[in-house]
N, C-alpha and C positions, 0 to 999 in steps of 0.2 A: 825398875826405876819408877817413873811416874807418868801421868797423863798430861798431854799438852792442853793448856787452857785455851779459851776462845781467842785470847789475844796472841796466841803463839803463832809465829810466822811460819806457815807450812808451804811446801812446794805445791804447785797447782794440783788440784784434785785431792789433796791430803790435808785439808784444813783441820786445825785444832787437835786431833786426837792422838792418843798413845799413852797408856798407863803402865806403870809397874815395870817389870823386868825389861827385857830387851826389846822394847817396842819402839815404834815410831817415836813417840816420846814415851813409849810405854814399856815394852818388855825389857827394857834395859835392866831392870832389876829383876828380871824374870826368874824362872825357876832355877834352883841351884844347879841342877845337873845340866841345864841348858843355858844358864846365865852367861856371864862373860868373865873373862879372866884378865887380871890386871897386875902387872908386876913392874917394878922399876928396874930399868936396865943397869943403872949404876947405883951401887950402895944397897943397903937393906930395904927391901920393899916395905915392910910394915913400919919401920922407923920413919921412912920418908913419907909414907902415905898418912901416917898419924898426924902429920903437920898440915896435911892438905885441907882445903876449904870445902870439899864436896860432901853433900848429904845424899844418901840413897835410901830407898825402901825397896826391898826385894819382895815382889808380890807373888812369886811362884817358885817357892823353894821346897824341894822334895826331901826334907830332913828325916822323914820316916823311912826312907830307903836305908836298908842295912849297911850299904857301902859307907855311909858316914859314921858307922860304928866299926868299920874294918871287916865287915862280913860280906862275902861274895858267894852266891849260890849256896848259902847255908853254911859256909865254912869260914871260920875266923882266920883271916889272912894277915892281919896286923892289928895293933892295939886300937882301941876306941879313941879316935882323935877329934870327936865332935867339938870339944871345947876349943881346940886349936883352930878348927875351921871357922867357928864363930868369932874368935879373937882376930883372925886375919881380916874378916869382913868388917868388924868394928874399926879396926885400924885404918881402913881406907874410907870409912865414913858411912857404913850401913847403920841406920838408926832403928829400923824395924824389919822384922822377918815375918812374912806371911807363909805359913807352912801349908802346903796343898793337901786337901783331902781328895783322894781319888775314888773312894767307894765308902761304904758305911763304916767298915772297920778302920780303914785308913783315916777317915774323918775323926773317929774316936781317938786313934793314936796321935793324930796331929794336934788335937785339942789337949790331950794329956801332956804332950811335949810343950805346947804353948804355955801351959800353966806352970812351967818350971822357970820361966824367965820373963821379966817385965817387957823385954823387947820382942817377945814372940807372940804371934797371933796365928789364927788358923782359918781355913775355909771348910765348908761342909757341902758335899755333893758327890755325884757319881760321874766319873769320866766316861766319855762315849764308848771307849773300847771295853768298858767293864759293865755296861748297862744290862747285859744278860743276867747279872746278879739279881735284878729286880724280879725275874721270873723263876728263880730257883725255888722260891717258896710262895710268899704272898706279896705281890707288888705294892699293895696299899700299905701293908705293915712296914715294908722296907722304906717307903716314902715317909711314913709317920715317924719312924725311928730317926731318919735324917733330920726331920723337922724338930724332933725333940732335942737332939744334940745342938742344933743351931739356936733354937728358941730359948733354951735353958742356960745358954752360955754366952749371952750377949756381952760384948766388951772384949772377950777373947776371940770369939768367932766373928769375923768382920766381913765375910762374903759367902755367897752360895756358889759352889763350884768345886772342882772344875767340871763343868758340864758343857755339852755342845755336840758337835758332829765331827767325825774323823773318817772320811771315806778312803783314806790311804791304808787303813788297817782293818778292813772288813773281815779279815780272818779271825779277829778277836771278838767281833760283835757285828751281826748283820745290820744292814742299812735300816730296815724297817724297825728293828728294836731300838736303834739309836734315835731315830726320828720320834718314836713314841715316847721314850723316857727323857729325851731332851725337853720336849714340850711339857711333860709332866712336872719337871723340876721347877718350872715357873711358879708352881704352887708354893714352893719353899720361899722364893724371893718375895712373892706377894704377901705371904703371911708374916714373914719376919721383917720385911721392909729393908732387907740387906741388899747391897749391890751384888752383881754377879761377876764371877771369874769364868769367862767363856772360852771355849775352844772351837776353832774352825779351821779344818784342814781339808782341802780338796772337796769342799762341800758348800760352796758359797751360795748357789741358787737356793738350795733347800734351807740353809741356815738363815738366809735373809728372809725367806718366806715365813719361817717360824717366828723370827724376831719381829717382823712387822705385825703379825697377829697378836703377839704377846708383849709388845713393848711397854704398854701401859701397866703391865703387871710387875715390872721391876723398876727400881729407882735409878738404875744406870749400871755401868760396868765396863769392863775391858774385854775385847775380843783378842785373845792371845793366840799364838801359833798361826797368825794370819799369813797366808801364802797366795793371796789372790791378786787381781789386777787393780790398777788405779781406780777403775770404775766401781769395782766391788768395794774397795775401801771407802770411796765417796758415798756409796749407798749406806754403809754402816755409820759413817760420820753424820749423815743426814738424820739418822735415828738417835743422834746425841750419844753415841757410844765412842769409847776410846779403842785404839787399835794397838796391838803389840806384835812386833815382827820377831821371828827367830833368826838370829844371825848364824848360830852354830848349834843346831839341835843335838843334845846329848853329849856334847864335847866342848872343849875349849876352842878358841879361834886358832886355826892352824895356818901355817904359811901358805897353804894352797887356797885359802878363803879370800874372797875379793877384798874384804875389809882389813886384812892383816897388815897391809902396808901403812895403815894409819895408826897402828898401835905404838904407843910410846912407853908403855909400862908393862912389866911382867914380873911374876913371882918366881923365886927359885923352885924348880919343879924336878921331880925324879920319876923315872919309869917304875922303879921299885920303891915302895913306901919307905920314907925316912923321916924321923921326927923333925918338925920345923919346916918341912917342905910340902908344897902341893904335890898331888899325885897325878901323873900324866893321864889324861882322858877322864879324870873325875872332875867335873866342873864344880866350882865353889862360888859362893856369893861374893867373895872378894874380887872375883874376875869381872864383876859388873862394870868396873871402871874402863875396861877395854871397849865395851860397847859405847860408853860415853865418848871415848876418844874417836871411835869410828864415826859415830853419828855427828859429832861436832865438826869433824873434818869434811864429811860429804855434804853437810848442810852449810858449811862455812860459817859456823857460829862459835861464839865464845863458849868453851866447855863449862865454865862456872855458871854462866847465864842459863845454858841449856840444862845443866844439872838442877838448878834451882826451879826451873819450869817443871821438870819431871817430878821433883820432890813435892812441889806444891800441888800439882795435879793429882798425884797419888793420894796425898793427904785429903784433898777435896773429895775424891771418889770413895775412899775406904775408911777414912778416919775423921770425917767431919760430922 
């Protein structure tokens, strides 16, 4: 979804921020596999949603994942239904899709996909869990290739990222490597003048330290995957950054999740793939509306007003 503007009425300690996906006013439009699910309990979801007034921007959508082509662990399990996935999202009001680049090759693939649709955009960067790739050959060359993809495709590439720190998954990349190449990627933002799509999980002290040293090297951005305290959030807000929260990482909102009681909308979903249905445990951008319903309920705000705030903030950060 989008970021909250300065005029946005936030709870104590969380003034202003949140962009894109499922965030504070932010990550609601978050990444596809983590985004949010939305279906109408009565009648057809898409038909009803198409008449809705909401506008969304999904800022963290992993459309390069083969699962959106029906491929799981290298095996084609069902037909490619990417067009249906996009259509469901459009029906509920998604206007733009930011396809996440998770490493050099993923950034190239995200750009290639973004070039197929006027509603698609992409990011360029290396996710913290994949930063070891910098050292497989030549770190400087890897960085320059990322820069080339971003610099030569302005208009389609709208952010640097996904980059940051993730100390919950050090089995994929050591802490020292993450720290080194997170800071290195500020060169990309500095040279391209693009905002950053940032990742911070269980790493708030180190993340904040790096951000403080490099804040003047980037024009702004959103810190998604945020799982810290109110105080940590306030520190990021003071750096004029937006924050995105993950309500349901890697899955839809389940009945066991705290926010599920606020959901009013849902899509027809099957455990086994069937044409015209969402697939259980595969999060889609159409589900973003569930997060809006949860956020508006816990904040006691009008859903349309909140959706407009999120949309306008995301536009300000990534598309202005």
